[in-house]
N, C-alpha and C positions, 0 to 999 in steps of 0.2 A: 877607484873604490872597489877593492876586491876582498872576498872572503875565502879565496882559494877554490873557486868554482871550476868545473870542467874536468877533463881526464877521468870520466866515469867508467865503471867496468863494462866490458863487452864480454859477456859470458856465453859459452856454448850451451845449448839446450838439448841434451841427448834424448830425453823422453819426448819432447815435442818433435824433434827431428824424426824419430821413429814413427810417431803418430801421424805426421802429415807427409812423410816421404820426401823431405827436403832437408837441407843443412840449415838449421835455425840457430840464430844468435840473438841474445837479449842485451840491449843497450840500456843499462839501469841508471836512469837519470835521477832516481831517488837518492843517489849518493852525493848529490850536490849539497852545499852548505845548509840550505833551508829545506832540502828534501824534494826539490823538483827542478825540472829543466828551466824554469823561469829565471834562475840565477844567471844562466849564461847571457841572457839579454839584459838583465837588470844591472849587472856590473857596468855594462857599456852605457846604458841609458842614464843611470844615476851619475856616472863619471862625467858624462856630457852635460847633465843638468848643473853640476858644480862648476864646470868650465864656463858655462854660459851665465853664471851668476844667480841661479835659482836659489831661493831660500826654502822652498817646500816642493814636495812631489805629491801627486795624487793619482789614483787609479780606481777603476771599477773592477770588481773581481768576484769570481766564484770561490776564491780561497787561496790558491797557490800564488797568484800574482800579489795578493794582499800581503802574504807572509814574506815574500821575497822583497817587495817594495819597502816594507817596514824595516826589514833587516838592513838593507843597503842604505836607506835613509838614515838609520841610526849610525851606521858606520861613517857616513858622510857628514854627520852633524846637522842634517836637514830635518825640518818638520815633515812628517808623513801622514797622509790621510788616505783612507781606503773606504770605498762605498761598496757594500756587499748586499745581496738580496736578503731581506729579513727571514731568518729561519731556514735558509738554504745553503749555509756554509758549514762544512764539516768541522767538528770540534777541534781537531788538531791544528787546523789552519787558523781558526779564530784565536786560539791560544797563542800561536806564534805572533800574529799581528799585534795582539795586545801586549805581549811581553816585550816586544821590540819598541814599544812606546808610541805606536801609531794611533791616530784618532780614527776609531772605527765607527762608521755610520751605517746603520741597518736601514736600508731603503725598503719601503713598502711597495716593492715592484720587483721586476726580474733584472737579470744582468744587462739585457739590451737597453732597458730604460736607464740603468745606472751609467752605462757607457755614454749614452747620448747626453746625459746631464753633466758628466765630467768634461766632455768635449766642449760643452757650452761654457762651463766654469772657467776653463783655462783661456778662453777668449776674453773673459772679464777680469781675470786676475793673473799676476805674474807667477804662475805655478807651472811646474813641468809635469806634463802628462806622460806616464810611463807604461801605458798599455801597449799592446803589440801594434797599434797604429803608429807608434813611435819607431822610425826606421832604425834607430840604434839598437832596439830590441832584436830585430831580425839579424843585424850584423853580429850580435853575440851568439844568437841561437844557431846560426849556420855552422858554427864550429863543431857541432855534433857530427855533421857530415864529414868534416875533415878527419876527425878522430876515427870514425868507422873505417874510412878508406885507408888511413895510415896503418891501423892495426891489422886489418885483413890483407893489406898489400894491394888491394884493388877494390872497386866498388862492389857492393852486393848486387844480386840480380833483382831483388825486390826489397823495398823498405815498407814495412807495415807500421802505421802510426795512427794514434787516436786524433780525431778532429773535433774541436770545439769552436773557438774563435778563429781558427784556421791560420794563425800566425806561424805556428811551428812547422806545419807541412810546407808553407811558403818559404820559411827560412832554410829548411833542409834542402829544398830544391835549389835555392840560391847557392848553398854551399856545394852541392854536387856539380852545378853548372860551372862554378869557379874552379872546381877541381878537374873539370873536363870530362865528367862521366855523366851517365844518365840511366840510373836504375829505374825500374817501374815503381811508382808511388801508389801504394794501396792505403787509402785513408778510410777510417771507420768511425761512424757516428752511432750514437745510441738511437734506437728506433723511435723513442719518444722525443728526440731532439735532433732530427735529421734533415735540416733545411737544404743542405747541398744535395742530398739524395733525391728529395722531392722537387727541387728546383724552385722553392718558394719559402719565405720565412715561416717559422712556427711561432705563433703568438704566445702560447703557454707551454714552453718546453718542459719535459719532465723525464727524469731518469735517476736511477740510483747512483749513476756515475756523475756526481755533482760538478766535477771539473769540466765536463763537456756539456753541461746543461745550458746550451746557448741556442737561441732560435734564429738569430740573424747575424752571422759571423762578419766581423769587421773586415777580414781579408778574403771575403767570398770570391771575388774575381781573380785575385792572385792565386788562390788555392786551386780553383778550377783550371786556370791556365797551366799551373804546375802539373796537375794530374793529366791533362790533355797532352802536354808536351812530353811527358814521360811514358805515355801510352799505358797509364794506370787506370785506377777506378776509385770512386767513392761509394761505399756500401754501408748498409745499416746492420746492426746486431741488436738483439733484444737484451733487456736487463737480465733475463734468466741466463742467456749465453755469456754475458759479461761476468756474472757472478760465478758461473761454472769455471770459466777460464781463470778467474781471480783465485779460486780455491786450488785449481790444478797447479798454478804457478807456485803457490806456497808449498803444496804437498809433494809435488813431483820435481820441481826445479830449485826449490829452496829460496825462492825470491818472493818477498812480501811487498807487493805494489798496491797502490790505491786502485779502486774499481775502474776509474777512467783509463788507467794504463792498460788494464786487462782487455779493453775493447779491441785493441789491435790483435791480441792473441785469440780472442773470440772470433774475430774476422778470419784469421788464418785457419783456425779449426773448421770454420763454417764453409769458407770459399776455397781454401787451399792456395798453394803457390808452388813454383818450381825453382830449383837451383839453390843458390845461397840467399837466405832470407834473414834480414835483421828486423826485429820488433823493438820499437822504442817504448820503453816503460817509463812514462813521464814523471811519476811521483811515487814517493814511499808510502807503504801501507799504513804507517803510523799517522799519516795525515787524517785518516778517517777510522779511528779505533771502534766507533760504534758499529759500523758495517761489519768489521772483522768479528766482533763479538757476537753479532746476530748470526753470522754464517758458521762460526766455529763450533766445535763440540763443547759440551759443558765441562766445567772444572769438576774434578772427582774428589769428594770429601773423603777423609780417611782418619781413623783413630791412630793415636801415637803408639802403635804396637807393631812389631816386626811382621807378624802374620798378616795384619791388615795392610801394611805397606806392600808386602809381597803380592798379595791378591790384587791390589790397586795397580801396581806396576805391570804385572803380567796379564791383567785383564781377566782374571779368573773369578 
């Protein structure tokens, strides 16, 4: 069950490189079919669900998994159901899940509660769970590591990546290991949702970066093993730092990513790195248009006269 996922751009980042004193590259996963890295794993997870005879798939999600699961379920002709925290999903992601025909359930609770409930649900019903606790998801997501090494001709020295439920950092490390390389993994969490940094779950996680608003990652131990084995680190960045990086990527590097994606660039700007650095931008900026509009400059009104247009264009 494929929508043509993978083979996403790896773009040089000259402004960032100069700013941090390293050779920085941006792996833009927002170019996947539903606009996030989730498609890499979902193609494998849903294909496996079909092979195993499932009639429906379900997931808990902060948004991107919901959009991806809904699209691949539609492609496969399966029923799709997604459980999202009520009022905590970005508009673009909600629209995607609904347009792909998924049954969207708004839970009066957070992501961690939603995941616990869907894990219990699949024990009671013959439904395939397609969250990152599904091993097929990681098998698909690890291909990002293969692509980076293939395109660069070798492994980067450092991989910077946002961390929410911790499946992606786990998958990238698996990919690097299978490739026979070991770059340092620098994972970044939002300060208001940083359980791996603090070493304990966060009961009420909160951050503008909704995709990583998770207080008890399902892949906690795997992620920490990956960071330790790579001699890397898990660190926190504030919402203010995330939004600054988010704006800089759009204005300086021409890439519009969602706020959670910018967490890794915020971390790079805050903590630095040496050598060849790849930042994984996990989702497209159109996933969360409301945040973009709050951060961007206002639209300029103009009368339909050449002099007025001239002033507006030149900023006079």
